[in-house]
Structures are given as structure tokens and as C-alpha cells.
Steps between C-alpha positions, in 0.01 A plus 500: 500500500852352518653812353302727736618299792860531370470880496378494863782270599749740359331797675505316835859391458607864436297608802665231713839611403422865575338402829812303592718809433313717740772488763440167667329646810363207696117531520486756227210476255431660160200572280506358147271616223457351153261432212398168344462529128410245237806477283295398193257796517674755717185535702493499885391173674267535789454253783857353504617411848855596565674358813843592618607352823202557742376802293198450267332728249240471225547691176224753435315570182801699379734214571665687785587337837679615817679270747550659841703378791742287288805401708830602328717220370421192311133397484297237328223617262204365323280641222146349469291594199127545526277206440452438126793715388 
């Protein structure tokens, strides 16, 4: 799971950089989409909770997630795997 989390961290970091480059409008928000994949198998991982700032999303059976209303700029994020993964 550690390598999977690393992939998600990289994805979120890239998204944060892009969100921070959106013009710096105070109060502006963005939508961020991504996919959680198991780096060992290449298969999508369902049930992963992705949190970015105050936005939260759960990855679906296809591993996809969408975070809406994410404020632009620097945000803290967390990735929480499903129980037993």
C-alpha cells in the first residue's frame, strides 16, 4: 500500500501546484479529479478516502474520485485506504 499512497501523494501534489497557479483569486475554488491505482497490480483501488483541505471524496470501483470546491492555493491533504487494504 505504501507505493500506492506514494502515487496518490504525487498526484495530489501536482494538483495542488496547478490549483495554486489558477490566478490567485481570493475565494476561488477548483475541481480536482484523479484515480487511485495499486502500483503493484495496476488495478484501481475502491474505497480510498481522499481529503484535500475541506474537500473529501471516496474513490469508486474504478478508482476515480472528484474533489469539488477545493480552495486555490496551498492545502493539506490525506489519503486513507479502505479497511484491510
